[in-house]
C-alpha positions in Angstrom: 101.8 246.6 89.1 101.8 246.4 85.3 99.0 245.0 83.1 99.9 241.9 81.0 99.7 243.9 77.8 101.9 246.8 79.0 105.5 246.5 77.9 108.2 246.7 80.5 110.3 249.9 80.5 113.0 249.5 77.9 116.5 251.1 78.1 116.9 254.2 76.0 119.9 256.2 75.1 120.1 259.6 76.8 119.5 261.6 73.6 116.8 259.4 72.0 114.0 261.8 72.7 110.7 259.9 72.2 112.2 257.2 70.0 111.9 253.7 71.4 115.0 251.5 71.4 115.1 248.9 68.7 118.2 247.0 69.9 120.5 247.0 72.9 124.3 247.1 72.5 126.1 245.2 75.2 129.8 246.1 75.2 131.8 243.3 76.9 135.3 244.0 78.2 137.0 243.6 81.6 135.0 246.6 83.0 131.6 245.0 82.2 129.7 243.7 85.2 132.1 245.2 87.7 132.0 248.4 89.8 129.3 250.8 90.8 127.3 250.5 87.5 127.2 246.7 87.4 123.7 246.3 89.0 122.2 249.1 86.9 123.6 247.4 83.8 122.1 244.1 84.9 118.7 245.7 85.4 118.9 247.3 81.9 119.7 243.9 80.3 116.9 242.2 82.3 114.5 244.9 81.0 115.6 244.5 77.5 115.2 240.7 77.7 111.7 241.1 79.2 110.8 243.4 76.3 112.3 240.9 73.8 114.6 243.6 72.6 117.5 242.2 70.4 120.8 242.4 72.3 123.9 242.7 70.1 127.0 241.8 72.1 130.4 243.3 71.2 133.2 241.2 72.8 136.3 243.3 73.0 139.5 241.4 72.2 141.9 244.3 72.0 144.0 244.4 75.2 144.4 248.2 74.8 140.6 248.5 75.1 140.5 246.1 78.1 139.7 243.1 76.0 139.6 239.6 77.6 138.8 236.0 76.9 135.1 235.3 76.7 135.2 232.8 79.6 135.7 235.8 82.0 132.1 236.8 81.5 130.9 233.5 83.0 132.7 234.5 86.2 131.3 238.0 86.5 127.9 238.1 84.8 124.9 237.8 87.2 123.9 234.2 87.4 120.2 234.8 86.5 121.3 236.4 83.2 123.5 233.4 82.3 120.7 230.9 83.3 118.2 232.9 81.2 120.4 232.4 78.1 122.0 235.8 77.7 125.1 234.2 76.1 123.2 231.7 73.9 123.6 234.1 70.9 127.1 234.7 69.6 128.9 238.0 70.5 130.7 239.9 67.7 134.4 239.8 68.3 136.0 243.2 68.2 139.6 242.8 67.2 142.5 245.3 66.8 144.6 246.5 63.9 143.4 245.8 60.4 140.5 243.6 61.6 138.9 246.5 63.6 136.9 247.9 60.6 135.6 244.4 59.8 134.6 243.9 63.5 132.7 247.2 63.5 131.0 246.4 60.2 129.8 243.0 61.6 128.6 244.8 64.8 126.7 247.4 62.7 125.1 244.4 60.8 124.1 242.9 64.1 122.4 246.2 64.9 120.6 246.1 61.5 122.4 249.2 60.3 122.3 250.0 56.6 124.2 252.5 54.5 120.9 254.5 54.3 120.6 254.7 58.1 124.2 255.6 58.5 123.9 258.4 56.0 120.7 259.6 57.7 122.5 259.6 61.1 125.5 261.5 59.5 123.1 264.2 58.2 121.6 264.5 61.7 125.0 264.8 63.3 126.3 267.2 60.7 123.2 269.4 61.2 123.6 269.4 65.0 127.3 270.2 64.7 126.6 273.1 62.3 123.8 274.4 64.6 126.1 274.3 67.6 128.8 276.2 65.6 126.1 278.7 64.4 126.4 277.9 60.7 123.4 278.0 58.5 124.7 276.0 55.6 124.9 272.2 55.5 126.3 269.8 52.9 124.8 266.3 52.7 127.0 263.3 52.0 126.4 261.8 48.6 125.2 258.3 48.0 128.7 257.2 47.0 130.4 258.5 50.2 131.7 255.8 52.5 130.6 256.4 56.1 132.9 255.1 58.8 131.3 254.5 62.1 133.4 254.3 65.2 132.0 252.2 68.1 132.0 253.9 71.5 132.3 252.3 74.8 128.6 252.8 75.7 126.8 249.8 76.9 123.3 250.5 75.6 122.0 252.0 72.4 
């Protein structure tokens, strides 16, 4: 049993170390809420909601990426999550072609990303890549560099 002041366990990314999650990314496509991982995903979403963790929802619209109409999620999402208001907040539509970059920028905004946090993450990724390659020199992106972030199909962040 948990004391009233103790926070429920919050979903974490596998490489987050001791950092606590600040948001949850829920990627919605035809594969969401189906298959072997459906109940585990539902438990992660329930835990995030109990912890009052902001949930940014990315609604995939690109058929190549298993996009679908939003109404599909009212058929497959666990009823308790729907009743609890999971879909009261708007999902960010992820579109294809020339609209993809705008979709990803809006999603990054929903996750409270900034150019500074993107550059910091890029430095971490660059340092890790160079370490794995065995290199000892590293170049940092300048403040004027544009950083393009590709969204992955992971369901939690």
